[in-house]
C-alpha positions as CSV (number, residue, x, y, z in Angstrom):
1,M,0.0,0.0,0.0
2,R,1.4,3.4,-1.0
3,R,-0.2,5.4,1.8
4,K,0.8,3.5,4.9
5,D,-0.8,6.3,7.1
6,K,-4.2,5.1,5.8
7,E,-3.7,1.4,6.3
8,V,-5.8,-0.5,8.8
9,T,-4.2,-3.7,10.1
10,D,-6.1,-4.4,13.3
11,I,-8.3,-7.4,12.6
12,D,-11.1,-6.2,14.9
13,K,-11.2,-2.8,13.1
14,I,-11.2,-4.6,9.7
15,N,-14.1,-6.8,10.8
16,E,-15.9,-3.7,12.1
17,I,-15.5,-2.0,8.8
18,I,-16.7,-5.1,6.9
19,D,-19.7,-5.3,9.2
20,S,-20.6,-1.7,8.4
21,C,-20.6,-2.3,4.6
22,D,-23.8,-2.9,2.7
23,C,-22.4,-4.3,-0.5
24,C,-19.5,-6.4,-1.7
25,R,-18.5,-6.0,-5.4
26,L,-16.9,-9.0,-7.1
27,G,-14.8,-8.4,-10.2
28,F,-14.5,-11.3,-12.7
29,Y,-12.3,-11.6,-15.7
30,D,-14.5,-12.3,-18.7
31,R,-12.7,-13.1,-21.9
32,G,-10.7,-9.9,-22.1
33,S,-13.0,-7.6,-20.1
34,V,-14.0,-7.1,-16.5
35,Y,-17.4,-7.9,-15.1
36,I,-18.2,-6.3,-11.7
37,V,-21.3,-7.3,-9.8
38,P,-22.6,-5.8,-6.5
39,L,-23.8,-8.3,-4.0
40,N,-25.4,-8.6,-0.6
41,F,-23.2,-10.7,1.6
42,G,-22.5,-12.5,4.8
43,H,-19.0,-12.6,6.4
44,L,-17.2,-15.0,8.7
45,Y,-13.8,-14.6,10.2
46,E,-12.4,-17.9,11.5
47,D,-9.0,-19.4,11.9
48,D,-7.4,-16.1,10.6
49,R,-9.4,-16.4,7.4
50,H,-12.1,-14.2,5.9
51,V,-14.9,-15.9,4.0
52,F,-17.7,-14.0,2.3
53,Y,-21.0,-15.8,1.4
54,F,-23.4,-14.8,-1.4
55,H,-26.5,-16.3,-2.9
56,G,-28.5,-16.0,-6.0
57,A,-30.0,-17.7,-9.0
58,K,-28.6,-21.0,-10.2
59,Q,-27.9,-19.7,-13.7
60,G,-26.6,-16.6,-15.4
61,R,-23.4,-14.8,-16.3
62,K,-22.0,-14.8,-12.8
63,I,-22.5,-18.5,-12.3
64,E,-20.7,-19.2,-15.7
65,L,-17.8,-17.0,-14.7
66,I,-17.4,-18.7,-11.4
67,K,-17.1,-22.0,-13.3
68,E,-14.7,-20.6,-15.8
69,A,-12.5,-18.3,-13.8
70,P,-12.9,-18.5,-10.0
71,S,-10.2,-16.0,-9.2
72,V,-11.8,-12.7,-8.4
73,G,-11.1,-9.2,-7.1
74,F,-13.4,-7.7,-4.5
75,E,-14.2,-4.3,-3.0
76,L,-16.2,-3.0,-0.1
77,D,-16.6,0.6,1.1
78,T,-18.4,2.6,3.7
79,N,-18.6,6.0,5.4
80,C,-17.8,7.8,2.2
81,R,-18.0,11.6,2.3
82,I,-16.6,14.4,0.3
83,L,-14.7,17.0,2.3
84,E,-15.2,20.3,0.6
85,N,-12.8,23.2,0.5
86,E,-12.7,26.7,-1.1
87,L,-9.8,25.4,-3.3
88,A,-10.5,22.6,-5.8
89,C,-7.1,21.0,-5.1
90,K,-7.9,20.9,-1.4
91,F,-11.1,18.8,-1.8
92,S,-10.7,15.4,-0.3
93,A,-12.7,12.4,0.9
94,S,-13.2,10.4,4.0
95,Y,-13.9,6.7,3.7
96,Q,-13.2,3.2,4.8
97,S,-12.5,0.6,2.1
98,I,-11.3,-2.9,1.6
99,I,-10.0,-4.5,-1.5
100,G,-8.6,-7.9,-2.1
101,T,-8.4,-11.1,-4.1
102,G,-9.6,-14.6,-3.6
103,R,-11.3,-17.6,-5.1
104,V,-15.0,-18.2,-5.4
105,S,-16.5,-21.7,-5.2
106,F,-20.0,-23.1,-4.9
107,V,-21.2,-24.3,-1.5
108,Q,-22.7,-27.8,-2.0
109,E,-22.9,-29.2,1.6
110,M,-26.3,-28.5,3.1
111,Q,-25.2,-27.5,6.5
112,E,-22.7,-25.0,5.2
113,K,-25.3,-23.6,2.8
114,K,-27.6,-23.0,5.7
115,Q,-24.8,-21.4,7.7
116,A,-24.0,-19.1,4.7
117,L,-27.7,-18.1,4.4
118,V,-27.9,-17.3,8.1
119,S,-24.7,-15.2,7.8
120,I,-26.2,-13.2,4.9
121,M,-29.4,-12.6,6.7
122,Q,-27.6,-11.7,10.0
123,H,-25.4,-9.2,8.2
124,N,-28.4,-7.5,6.5
125,S,-30.9,-7.6,9.4
126,Q,-28.8,-7.7,12.6
127,K,-31.1,-10.6,13.6
128,K,-29.2,-13.8,14.5
129,E,-32.0,-16.4,14.7
130,W,-32.8,-17.5,11.2
131,E,-33.7,-21.0,10.0
132,F,-33.7,-22.5,6.6
133,S,-35.2,-25.8,5.6
134,D,-33.4,-28.1,3.2
135,A,-35.9,-27.1,0.5
136,M,-35.2,-23.4,1.0
137,A,-31.4,-23.9,0.9
138,A,-31.7,-26.1,-2.2
139,S,-33.7,-23.5,-4.1
140,V,-30.8,-21.0,-4.4
141,C,-27.2,-21.1,-5.5
142,V,-24.8,-20.3,-2.6
143,Y,-21.2,-19.5,-3.2
144,K,-18.3,-18.3,-1.1
145,L,-15.3,-16.1,-1.6
146,E,-12.2,-17.4,0.3
147,V,-10.0,-14.4,0.7
148,E,-6.4,-14.8,-0.3
149,E,-5.3,-11.2,0.0
150,L,-6.9,-8.2,1.8
151,C,-6.0,-4.6,2.2
152,C,-8.0,-2.2,4.3
153,K,-7.7,1.6,4.6
154,Q,-9.5,4.6,5.9
155,S,-8.9,8.3,5.6
156,P,-7.9,9.8,8.9
157,A,-11.0,12.1,8.8
158,V,-13.3,9.1,9.4
159,E,-12.2,9.1,13.0
160,D,-13.1,12.8,13.4
161,R,-16.7,12.6,12.4
């Protein structure tokens, strides 16, 4: 990272930032171009590893790209705000952001699918008690991003708000 003064390395702070994000954007390589898709997500941090869970339809461009090229880039951001100034060159921004790379794979095992769906619902609702029947879990495609590399940063102004 070029700006070490903006880097966040504390894992609790990184997880706090992830928890405050509404959307995770996955970037796929698609035959010479890039395809970016914004997704709702769930997140687990276990054994020093970040795993993001997603769900959706069982078919479509994203599903085909996971099969063809499971290596992806991802991005999350939150608390974005423009900091105005009288001089154009003094405009700035405050933010918290995370970027990284990883591999996406389909979740097949029923218990992990249910755990993934609970993590997605928990992240989006703050409610922890969700139950999914086998039929409900089987009706959607669940996939996960196992993070290989992650970089987190925030502008110093975020702390001052």
